N, C-alpha and C positions, 0 to 999 in steps of 0.2 A: 592849211586849215580850210581855206575857201573851197578847195577841191574836195575835201572830205564832206563838207556841208552840202555841196552840189551833188555829190554821188549819193549821199543819204537822201536828199530831196527827190532825186530821180527814182531811187528804189522805192521810197514811200509812195510816190505818185503811181508807179507801176502796180504796186500791191493794192493801192486804193482802187484803181480802175479795174483790177481783175476780180474784185469781190462783187458778186451779184447782190444788189441791195440787201435783201434779208434771206436769200436762199443759200448762203453759206458755201461758197466755192472758191477754190484757188484755180484760176485759169480764165477762160473766156466766158462771156455772158451766155447762159444757156437756159432752157426751159426746165422747170422742176415739176414733180407730181407729189401731192401730199394726200394722205389718207389717214383717218383716225379709226382705231379699233378699240371699242370700250373694254375696260378691265372690270369695272363695276358700275354702279349708278352715277358716280361722280367723277371718275378718272378714266383716262384712256391713253393709248400709246399712239402718238402722232408720228407717222413715218413719212419722211421726205426723201424722194429719189431724184437725183440729178446726175448730169454727166459732167465729167471733169476732163479737160484736155491739157496735158503737159507738153509744151512745144519741145521739139528736138533741139531748138536753139536756146532753151532755157539756161540761164546762168545763175539763177537764184538758188541758194542751198536749201531754203525752207519753203514749205507750203503750209496752208492752214485752212481749217474749217471754223467758221465763226457765225454767230447769229444771236438773235434775241427772241425768247419765247414769250408771247404775250400773256399766256395763262399757265405758267409752270407750276408743277407740284414740287415745292422745295424739298430737297433731300434725295431726289432721284437724279442720277447723272444722265448725261446725253451719251448715247452709244453711237459710234461711227464705224461703218464698215466700208472698205474700199475694195472694189472688184475690178480686175483687169479684163477689159473687153476683148483683148487680142490674144490672151494666153489662158489656156485651160491647165489648171494645176492637177497633177495626179491625185486621184482620190477626192477631187472637188470639182464637179462639173461646171461650177460658176466662176472659177478663177479668183477666189478670195485671196487677197494679198495683204490686207492690213485691217486690224481691228483695234479699237481704242474706246476708252470712256473718259469723259471730262466732267468736272463739276459744273453746276449751274449756279451763277451768282444770285444774290438776293433780288437784283433787278431783272432777272430772267436771261441775262447774257451768258454766253459761253464761248470758249475759244480752245481749239486744239491745234498745236503745231506739229508738223512731221517733216522729216528729212526728205528732200527731193534729190539732192546730190550729196555725195560723200567724197572725201578725199583721203587717200592713203599714200603717204610718201610722195605727194605731189601729183599723183594720178587721180583724175576725176572719174568717179563712177556714178552712173545714173541709176537711182533707186526707182524712180517713177519716170516713165517716158511713154507718151502716147495717150490712149483713150481709156477712161475708167468710169465705172458707175459708182456713185457714192450714195449710201443709204444712211440716213440720220434718224435715230429713234429718240423721241422725247416723251416724258410722262407729263400729261396736261390735264387740267380740269375740263370736263365736258361742258359744264355750265358755269363759266367763270363769274357770272353776275350773281350767283346764288351763294349764300354763306354755307360753308361746310362745318358741321358740328362734330 
């Protein structure tokens, strides 16, 4: 029992320390870039681009992207795109390897979990390994202090 609690605590500590404050990354702390493109007078698409590194020594089966949007437009999901920096996929010059969308909670938070490792009959397979570019698209209010009618 104590061993299970200790193992869970260690895994939770590792996951907590690998998430970059509000920039939504599984892996090491990195720099992110954010830009907003207006859709109309009140809403825009906020795109955050960051780098994700999955260590070759990784033993955790799941990765995740999470965050909190300060000015979300409720009803629009967060779109997540993961691009492999080391591999070009035929027909796709940017190496796109994973696309997803996840709902935004009423408080503006979101979380998306994805498999990093897989197991088939005891054999471990790495789904993600190395360096990736992650793009996160969120629909936000351009002027959050103004009331929208």
